[in-house]
PAPA-934233 format. One record per atom (N, C-alpha, C): residue in three letters; z, x, y. Coordinates in steps of 0.05 Angstrom, whole numbers, plus 5000, padded with zeros to 4 digits. Each point is the difference from the previous one (the first is absolute). Layout:
N
ALAZXY
...
//
This chain:
198
MET713891518839
MET498050175012
MET501049895038
LEU500050095006
LEU501349885038
LEU496749875007
THR500849885017
THR498349905015
THR501449925033
PHE497949885018
PHE501149975032
PHE503449814995
LYS498649774977
LYS502149815004
LYS502850134989
ASN499850214994
ASN502250064979
ASN502550175028
PHE499050045030
PHE500750085023
PHE501149855012
ASN502449975008
ASN501349815020
ASN500050135030
ILE500449845014
ILE499850105033
ILE501850205003
ALA502249994992
ALA501350295003
ALA497750334990
ASP499449914988
ASP498450204986
ASP497750115014
TRP498449835013
TRP498349965017
TRP500250165023
PHE503150075019
PHE501250065025
PHE499650324983
SER500350014978
SER500650304988
SER498350134998
PHE497349764991
PHE497050254999
PHE499749925030
TYR500449985015
TYR499150025027
TYR500950225009
ARG502250134989
ARG500950295006
ARG498450244987
ILE498949874974
ILE498750214992
ILE496750025010
LEU499749705004
LEU496550095010
LEU499650035028
ALA502450055013
ALA500050125032
ALA499450224997
VAL501250144972
VAL499950355003
VAL497650045014
PRO497249994980
PRO497250135020
PRO499449895030
LEU501349775006
LEU499850015034
LEU501250065013
LEU502550135003
LEU501950185006
LEU498650254999
ILE499250064977
ILE498750314993
ILE497649995021
SER498949835003
SER497149995016
SER501250005033
LEU501649925009
LEU501449975018
LEU501250295014
ILE500950074979
ILE501050415010
ILE497550075005
ILE497549964978
ILE497750234997
ILE499249905034
LEU500249815009
LEU499049825026
LEU501250065020
ASP502650174997
ASP501950015024
ASP501549835012
GLU500149734985
GLU500549755014
GLU502450034998
ARG502350095026
ARG502449974987
ARG501949725001
LEU499049895026
LEU500949655007
LEU499349874980
ILE498149934988
ILE499049884985
ILE501050084967
PHE499250174994
PHE501950084979
PHE502949924999
THR502050045027
THR502249904997
THR501349734993
TRP498149905008
TRP500149685003
TRP499949874968
PHE497350104985
PHE499249994975
PHE502550124983
LEU501350205010
LEU502550164980
LEU501849755005
LEU500249875028
LEU502849815004
LEU499149774982
ILE497749964997
ILE499749744984
ILE500450034970
SER499750174985
SER500950214975
SER502849964997
TYR501550075004
TYR502550035012
TYR501949785006
LEU498549815010
LEU500549684999
LEU499649824980
THR498350094982
THR498449904978
THR503149984977
ASP500950315009
ASP501750084980
ASP502649864992
ALA500249835038
ALA502549904994
ALA500349724985
ILE496449915011
ILE500049714992
ILE499749964974
ASP498450204984
ASP500049904964
ASP502050024992
GLY502350165003
GLY501850044998
GLY502549695003
TYR499249895020
TYR502949835011
TYR498549684982
LEU496249994999
LEU499349864984
LEU500749954982
ALA499750284974
ALA500949934975
ALA501250014998
ARG503049995009
ARG503049835007
ARG499949775010
LYS498649925003
LYS500649765033
LYS498349784969
LEU498450034987
LEU497749864984
LEU500650064972
LYS501250214994
LYS502449984973
LYS496550134985
ILE498550115000
ILE498050085004
ILE500050404984
ALA502150135006
ALA500750274994
ALA499150014974
SER498950304996
SER499450014969
SER499450364996
ALA500750054983
ALA499050344991
ALA497350055012
ARG498149894995
ARG497350155013
ARG500150015032
GLY501549695007
GLY500549985034
GLY501150285017
SER502650034974
SER501450265011
SER499050254996
GLN497550064983
GLN499050204996
GLN497749945021
LEU498749835002
LEU498149965026
LEU501850095032
ASP501249855004
ASP502550075026
ASP500450284999
SER501150154981
SER500750274995
SER496950165009
PHE498450014985
PHE497550045004
PHE499150045026
GLY498949785003
GLY499949955033
GLY501750135020
ASP501950084999
ASP503350025018
ASP499350355007
GLN498550064968
GLN500150274997
GLN497250175017
LEU498849834996
LEU496850145016
LEU500449905034
THR502049825014
THR500249905017
THR502250275010
LEU501250054990
LEU501850295013
LEU498250205005
ILE498350044971
ILE498050205008
ILE498350015023
MET498849765003
MET498349935027
MET501750055024
GLY502350015003
GLY501949975023
GLY499750325002
LEU500950084977
LEU500850325008
LEU497950145000
ILE497049864992
ILE497550165010
ILE499849985033
GLY498949765007
GLY500449885020
GLY502450235020
LEU502550085003
LEU501850135008
LEU498150285001
PHE499350114980
PHE499250254996
PHE497850105015
TYR498649724999
TYR496649965020
TYR501250035035
PHE501649784999
PHE499549875026
PHE503150255019
GLU501650024982
GLU502650165023
GLU500350294974
THR498050124998
THR499650275000
THR502350184996
GLU500750015042
GLU502150224999
GLU502349874990
PHE500949785002
PHE502249964991
PHE500450044974
ILE498649924981
ILE499550074971
ILE500750315000
LYS498950165009
LYS499850365001
LYS502850005003
SER501549915024
SER502049975016
SER502350054972
ASN499549784987
ASN501949864982
ASN499550034965
PHE498650245001
PHE497949964973
PHE502550034979
VAL501850264999
VAL502850084988
VAL501249794992
ILE500349865018
ILE502849774988
ILE498149664986
ILE497450015008
ILE498149814984
ILE499950084979
ILE498650344999
ILE500150034967
ILE502349984986
ILE502750065005
ILE502250004987
ILE500949654999
VAL498849805014
VAL500249774989
VAL498149864984
LEU497550074997
LEU497849894982
LEU500750114971
SER501050304998
SER500150134977
SER501349794980
PRO502949925001
PRO501049854991
PRO499049674988
TYR498249925026
TYR497949814993
TYR498049974981
PHE499550204998
PHE497650124984
PHE501650064969
LEU501950065001
LEU501750084978
LEU500349744983
GLN501549885019
GLN500849764991
GLN497649704985
MET497450095019
MET497449924982
MET499450204975
VAL499550154994
VAL499850214979
VAL502249934972
ILE502949975013
ILE500649944971
ILE500249684996
ALA499149845024
ALA500449744988
ALA496349914981
TYR498050225009
TYR497750014981
TYR500550134969
PHE502050175006
PHE500450154972
PHE501149774974
LYS502549805020
LYS502349904987
LYS498949774992
TYR497949865019
TYR498549725000
TYR496849894992
GLY499650295006
GLY498349915005
GLY497649895022
LYS501550035023
LYS499749805018
LYS502250065027
ALA498949855022
ALA501950105021
ALA501649804998
THR503650055008
THR502249785003
THR498749805018
ALA501549784998
ALA499249765019
ALA503349835015
PHE502450184989
PHE503749925005
PHE499549815024
HIS498750175022
HIS499049795014
HIS504049855016
THR501850295001
THR502950015011
THR500549945029
TYR502649865005
TYR499749935031
TYR499050355015
LEU501550184986
LEU498850265013
LEU497350075011
ALA498749964980
ALA497850004998
ALA497749855017
LYS501549755012
LYS498549835010
LYS500550095030
THR502850075012
THR500950145017
THR498650165011
SER499650274981
SER498650225001
SER497449975006
ALA499049794988
ALA496749885004
ALA499349885037
VAL502449894999
VAL500149865036
VAL500150225016
LEU501750185000
LEU500250215014
LEU497850195003
GLN498350054980
GLN498350165000
GLN497849875015
SER499449764992
SER497149855016
SER500450015024
ILE503449825018
ILE499850145021
ILE500150195009
PHE501350214989
PHE498850315013
PHE497750014999
VAL498850044989
VAL496649974997
VAL498649855016
ILE499749875007
ILE499249715016
ILE501050115034
TRP502050005000
TRP500850105022
TRP498750285012
ALA500550204982
ALA498650295006
ALA496449875005
LEU499449914987
LEU496549955006
LEU499649855024
PHE501649825004
PHE500449825028
PHE499850165023
PHE503050094991
PHE500850105033
PHE499950344997
SER502750134983
SER500150284990
SER502450044977
PRO500250164993
PRO502349964977
PRO502850065013
ASP501249904986
ASP503449995018
ASP501550144969
TYR501450175012
TYR501650084987
TYR502349984991
VAL501449745010
VAL502149814992
VAL499049884978
LEU497749824995
LEU498449894983
LEU500150224972
PHE498450285009
PHE499250184984
PHE502949954981
TYR501850165006
TYR503150124992
TYR500349804981
MET499849685016
MET500849784985
MET498850024977
MET497149994998
MET497749984980
MET500150164980
ILE501150245014
ILE501450284973
ILE501349924979
ALA503449945017
ALA501949904985
ALA499349854976
PHE499049795020
PHE500349754970
PHE497150004978
GLY498250195011
GLY498950144980
GLY501050114979
LEU501950235003
LEU500450064987
LEU501749924983
LEU502349815011
LEU501049894989
LEU499449694974
GLU498350075011
GLU497949744986
GLU499550114974
THR498150174998
THR499250234985
THR501650044969
ILE501950105024
ILE503450164971
ILE499749754991
GLU500649835007
GLU500549674982
GLU498349914980
GLU497750075004
GLU497549884996
GLU500150314965
ILE501750145008
ILE498850264981
ILE502849944979
ILE502249875011
ILE503049844984
ILE498549824980
LEU499549865012
LEU498749704990
LEU498650084978
ILE497950194996
ILE497949984988
ILE501150134974
PHE502050215005
PHE501850074974
PHE502249794983
MET499649845018
MET502449774995
MET498349844985
TYR497649874999
TYR498549834987
TYR497550174990
ASP500949924965
ASP498150124983
ASP497549864994
ASP500549755009
ASP497149865005
ASP499549945028
TRP496649985001
TRP500049895030
TRP501249755013
VAL500149985014
VAL501749785017
VAL498849935024
SER499449755019
SER501149905026
SER501049935015
ASP500250005015
ASP502349885023
ASP503350014994
VAL499950234996
VAL503050175009
VAL501549945030
LYS501049944997
LYS501949945033
LYS501750275004
GLY500750154983
GLY501250275018
GLY501450204968
LEU501350125000
LEU501750094994
LEU502249864983
TYR501349875023
TYR502149784995
TYR499949834975
TRP497249935012
TRP498949704982
TRP499650114963
ALA498750235002
ALA498950184975
ALA502450024979
LEU502349965010
LEU502350084989
LEU500449734980
SER499149865005
SER501249734989
SER497549854983
ASP496950065013
ASP497949974994
ASP499149984969
GLU499949754994
GLU500749924975
GLU496450084978
ARG498950055016
ARG497650194990
ARG500350294991
ARG501650175009
ARG501150194999
ARG502650034979
LEU501049775003
LEU503349964976
LEU498649924976
HIS498249934990
HIS498649854986
HIS498050084990
LYS500150274987
LYS497750124987
LYS497949864979
LYS498550064997
LYS498449734972
LYS500050224979
VAL500449984980
VAL500550124985
VAL498449934966
PRO498450265002
PRO497450044980
PRO500649784976
LYS497049944992
LYS500249774978
LYS499750154975
//
């Protein structure tokens, strides 16, 4: 049975991103763009902090990876909802390209849930780069206005990261966390030495 003592400091940063969702929704409803953007920025920063703490303090775990990924997905969704609400015209004018990019992402999630029963938590270098670009674009767009250079960089890395995630899902029969990328997956002991059923 899990209790509060079972969770470490990195887990609590992930919990913040999850618990911040109702607040972010409320701020959108109240049309508080600036306050929403500041709290969304805090959520993005906690994403960087929890991973760093988990590695630095050597407290990384499968549960922590799942919490981190769930918090990431919710923050991504809130950022998109914020953009849809506060930058409606930008979304309308780029709707087709946004749908083209989001479709493989949702496909990747469906494949992962079908195969593993839960979301992936590969945390590849490409995924981290994509997340940073996405957060920079969203925060810049909400504080100032959408920047097309950042937008297309986010789109390109997002597509590459999604394709990599789908390939990794097919490479690993069992759910694993913290795979640096395709190059590292090729020699990953967890993939090469599969458990033989008794």
